[in-house]
C-alpha positions in Angstrom: 2.8 -25.7 -33.7 4.0 -22.1 -33.8 7.5 -21.1 -33.0 8.3 -21.1 -29.3 9.4 -17.4 -29.6 5.9 -16.5 -30.7 4.0 -18.1 -27.8 2.5 -15.6 -25.4 0.8 -16.5 -22.2 -1.4 -13.7 -20.9 -2.8 -13.3 -17.4 -5.5 -10.9 -16.3 -4.6 -8.1 -13.9 -6.2 -10.1 -11.1 -4.2 -13.2 -11.9 -0.9 -11.1 -12.1 -1.8 -9.6 -8.7 -2.2 -13.0 -7.2 1.2 -14.2 -8.7 2.9 -11.1 -7.2 1.3 -11.7 -3.8 2.5 -15.3 -3.9 6.1 -14.2 -4.7 6.1 -11.6 -1.9 5.0 -14.3 0.6 7.8 -16.6 -0.7 10.3 -13.8 -0.2 9.0 -13.1 3.3 9.4 -16.8 4.2 13.1 -16.6 3.1 13.7 -13.4 5.1 12.5 -14.9 8.4 15.9 -16.7 8.7 17.9 -13.6 7.9 19.4 -11.1 10.3 21.4 -7.9 9.9 24.5 -9.7 11.1 24.3 -11.9 8.0 25.3 -9.0 5.9 28.2 -8.1 8.1 29.7 -11.5 7.6 30.9 -10.3 4.2 33.5 -8.2 6.1 34.4 -10.9 8.5 34.8 -13.7 5.9 35.7 -11.6 2.8 37.5 -14.4 0.8 34.7 -17.0 0.9 32.0 -14.3 0.3 33.8 -12.7 -2.6 34.5 -16.0 -4.3 30.9 -17.0 -3.9 29.7 -13.7 -5.4 32.1 -14.0 -8.3 30.8 -17.5 -9.0 27.2 -16.5 -8.9 27.2 -13.1 -10.5 30.0 -13.5 -13.1 30.9 -17.1 -13.8 27.3 -18.3 -14.0 26.2 -15.8 -16.6 29.4 -16.4 -18.7 28.7 -20.2 -18.5 25.1 -19.5 -19.5 26.1 -17.5 -22.6 28.6 -20.3 -23.7 25.8 -22.9 -23.2 23.4 -20.8 -25.3 25.9 -20.5 -28.1 26.8 -24.2 -28.1 23.1 -25.3 -27.9 21.9 -22.9 -30.7 18.7 -21.9 -28.7 15.7 -19.9 -29.8 15.9 -16.3 -28.5 13.1 -16.7 -26.0 14.6 -19.8 -24.4 18.0 -18.1 -24.3 16.5 -15.1 -22.5 15.0 -17.5 -20.0 18.3 -19.0 -19.2 19.9 -15.5 -18.9 17.2 -14.3 -16.5 17.6 -17.4 -14.4 21.4 -16.7 -14.1 20.6 -13.1 -13.1 18.1 -13.9 -10.3 19.1 -14.2 -6.7 19.5 -17.5 -4.9 16.6 -19.9 -4.5 14.6 -20.4 -1.4 15.9 -23.9 -0.6 19.6 -23.2 -1.0 20.2 -22.5 2.7 18.3 -25.6 3.8 20.3 -27.7 1.2 23.6 -26.4 2.5 22.6 -27.2 6.1 21.5 -30.7 5.1 24.8 -31.4 3.2 27.0 -30.3 6.1 28.1 -27.1 4.3 28.8 -23.7 5.7 25.2 -22.5 6.3 26.4 -19.1 7.6 28.2 -18.4 4.3 25.2 -19.6 2.3 22.9 -17.2 4.3 25.3 -14.4 3.8 25.4 -14.9 0.0 21.6 -15.3 -0.2 21.2 -12.1 1.9 23.5 -9.9 -0.1 22.3 -11.0 -3.6 18.6 -10.9 -2.7 18.9 -7.6 -0.9 20.6 -6.0 -3.9 18.4 -7.8 -6.5 16.6 -4.6 -7.0 19.7 -3.4 -8.9 21.6 -6.6 -9.7 18.8 -8.4 -11.5 17.7 -5.7 -14.1 21.3 -4.4 -14.6 23.0 -7.7 -15.1 20.1 -9.1 -17.2 20.2 -6.1 -19.5 24.0 -6.4 -19.9 24.3 -10.1 -20.5 21.2 -10.3 -22.8 22.5 -7.4 -24.8 25.7 -9.3 -25.7 23.9 -11.8 -28.0 22.3 -10.5 -31.2 19.2 -12.7 -31.0 18.3 -11.9 -27.4 19.1 -8.2 -27.9 16.8 -8.0 -30.8 14.0 -9.8 -28.9 14.4 -7.5 -26.0 14.0 -4.5 -28.3 10.9 -6.1 -29.8 9.4 -6.6 -26.3 10.4 -3.1 -25.2 11.1 -3.8 -21.5 10.8 -0.8 -19.2 13.7 -1.2 -16.9 12.6 1.6 -14.6 9.3 -0.3 -14.0 11.2 -3.5 -13.6 13.4 -2.0 -10.9 10.4 -0.7 -9.0 8.7 -4.0 -9.3 11.6 -5.9 -7.8 11.6 -3.3 -5.0 8.0 -4.2 -4.1 8.3 -7.9 -4.7 11.7 -8.5 -3.0 12.9 -5.6 -0.9 9.7 -4.9 1.1 9.0 -8.5 2.2 12.7 -9.0 2.8 12.9 -6.0 5.1 9.7 -7.1 6.9 11.1 -10.6 7.6 14.5 -9.3 8.7 12.8 -6.8 11.1 10.7 -9.5 12.7 13.6 -11.9 13.0 15.8 -9.1 14.6 13.3 -7.6 17.0 11.1 -10.7 17.7 13.5 -13.7 17.2 11.3 -16.2 19.2 8.2 -15.4 17.0 10.3 -15.7 13.9 11.6 -19.1 15.0 8.1 -20.3 15.7 6.5 -19.2 12.4 9.5 -19.8 10.1 9.1 -23.5 9.4 5.4 -23.6 8.8 5.6 -20.5 6.6 8.4 -22.0 4.6 6.4 -25.1 4.0 3.4 -23.1 2.9 5.6 -21.0 0.7 7.1 -24.1 -1.0 3.5 -25.3 -1.7 2.6 -21.9 -3.1 5.6 -21.9 -5.3 4.7 -25.3 -6.8 1.1 -24.2 -7.3 2.3 -21.0 -8.9 4.2 -23.0 -11.5 1.3 -25.3 -12.2 -1.1 -22.4 -12.4 1.3 -20.7 -14.9 1.5 -23.6 -17.3 -2.0 -25.1 -17.0 -3.7 -22.8 -19.5 -1.1 -23.6 -22.2 -0.2 -27.1 -21.2 -0.6 -28.7 -24.6 1.8 -26.3 -26.4 4.2 -26.2 -23.5 4.3 -30.0 -23.2 5.2 -30.1 -26.9 8.2 -27.8 -26.3 9.3 -29.2 -23.0 11.7 -31.5 -24.9 13.5 -28.4 -26.0 14.4 -27.3 -22.5 14.3 -30.6 -20.5 17.9 -31.6 -20.8 19.0 -28.0 -21.3 17.9 -27.1 -17.8 19.6 -30.2 -16.4 22.9 -29.3 -18.0 22.7 -25.7 -17.0 21.8 -26.4 -13.4 24.3 -29.3 -13.1 27.0 -27.3 -14.7 26.4 -24.4 -12.3 26.5 -26.7 -9.2 29.8 -28.3 -10.4 31.3 -25.0 -11.4 30.6 -23.3 -8.0 32.1 -26.2 -6.1 35.3 -26.5 -8.1 35.8 -22.8 -8.4 35.7 -22.6 -4.6 38.1 -25.6 -4.3 40.4 -24.0 -6.9 40.6 -21.0 -4.6 41.6 -23.3 -1.6 38.4 -22.9 0.4 37.3 -25.6 2.8 34.9 -28.2 1.6 32.1 -26.8 3.7 32.5 -23.4 1.9 32.7 -25.1 -1.5 29.3 -26.8 -0.8 27.7 -23.5 0.1 29.0 -21.8 -3.0 27.9 -24.7 -5.2 24.3 -24.4 -4.0 24.3 -20.6 -4.2 25.6 -20.8 -7.8 23.3 -23.6 -8.9 20.0 -22.8 -7.0 18.3 -19.7 -8.4 15.0 -18.0 -7.5 12.9 -19.1 -10.5 9.8 -17.8 -8.7 11.0 -14.3 -9.1 12.0 -15.0 -12.7 8.5 -16.4 -13.5 6.7 -13.4 -12.1 9.0 -11.0 -14.0 8.3 -12.9 -17.3 4.5 -12.3 -16.9 4.9 -8.7 -15.7 7.5 -7.5 -18.1 8.2 -9.9 -20.9 4.8 -10.3 -22.4 4.3 -13.9 -21.0 7.0 -15.1 -23.5 6.5 -18.8 -23.8 10.2 -19.8 -24.1 11.2 -17.8 -21.0 8.2 -19.2 -19.0 9.0 -22.8 -19.9 12.6 -22.4 -18.8 11.5 -20.8 -15.5 8.8 -23.4 -14.8 11.0 -26.4 -15.4 14.0 -24.8 -13.7 11.9 -24.1 -10.6 10.9 -27.8 -10.4 14.2 -29.3 -11.3 16.5 -27.2 -9.0 14.5 -28.4 -6.0 15.1 -32.0 -7.1 18.8 -31.5 -7.8 19.5 -29.5 -4.6 17.9 -32.0 -2.3 19.5 -34.9 -4.2 23.0 -33.4 -4.0 22.4 -32.5 -0.3 21.4 -36.0 0.5 24.4 -37.4 -1.4 26.8 -35.2 0.6 25.1 -36.0 3.8 25.5 -39.7 3.1 29.2 -39.1 2.4 29.6 -37.4 5.8 28.0 -40.4 7.5 30.4 -42.8 5.8 33.4 -40.7 7.0 32.1 -40.7 10.6 31.9 -44.5 10.7 
C-alpha cells in the first residue's frame, strides 16, 4: 500500500458538479429553518453566543492541533482534522439540541452566524491553523491551494443556498414549514449517498487506512462535545445553553469539507477519509448524546 499522503481520488468535472449540487441542496435544507431574527439574537444574548463562538472557532482548532501533535499523524490526515475544525456546524446540530432539551434558539443562532460567515471564516482559519504545523504547511504548499477560488466556491456552495432558504422562510413561512422536514430528510439521504459515492471507487485502499482514523475521529469528536459542554458550564451558563454549545462545537459540516477536498485539495486521500468517517460518526454521536440527555430529562420529570 502506498502512503496515505500519496493517495489521490479524482472525480470528473461532471462528478464534481454533482457533488457541488448535492452540497448546495443540503445547505438549502438547513437554511429553511433560519430567519434574519436568528442573527440578531447575538445582540440579545451576547454572553452565550460569544462563548459558543469561542468554543467552536478557537478552542476546537487548538484542541485539534494538540491532538495532531500527540497522535503523530500523517500530514494529509492532520489537514483533514483541521479542515473539519474550520467548517461551520453540521446539519443535524439544531435537531440534536432540540431533542436533548437544549437551547435550540442559541444553537440556531450559532449555526446561522458561523455558516453565513463561512465564506471568510473557513478559508482564513484553515490557512492560519494549518500553517502553524510544519508538516501540514509543507503539504499545503505542495498542493498550491488557491484561496481566492476557495472563497468564491464557498460563496456559491454556502451563501447562495443559505440566502435563498432564509428568504423563503422569512417571506413565505408556511411554505417553508411544509417543505422543511421532507427536504431535510432528502438532504440527509443525499449526504449519506455523497459519502458512499466518494469512497466507493477507492474502497479497498480506504478500508485499509480506516483503522488509522477510526478511533482518531471518535476521540476528536468526543473531545469536542465534552469541551464545548464544560467550557459553557465553566462560564456559568445554564445547562440548556451548555448542551447547545456542546453540539455546535462537536458537530461539523463534513459535507462542505468533503466537497472542498475534491475541489481544492486534489482529492487527498487522508483528508477525504477523515471527512467521510467524520460525516458518518458525528451523526451517530449527536443522536446518541441527544437521546441520552432526553432520557435524563425524563428521569428528572418523574
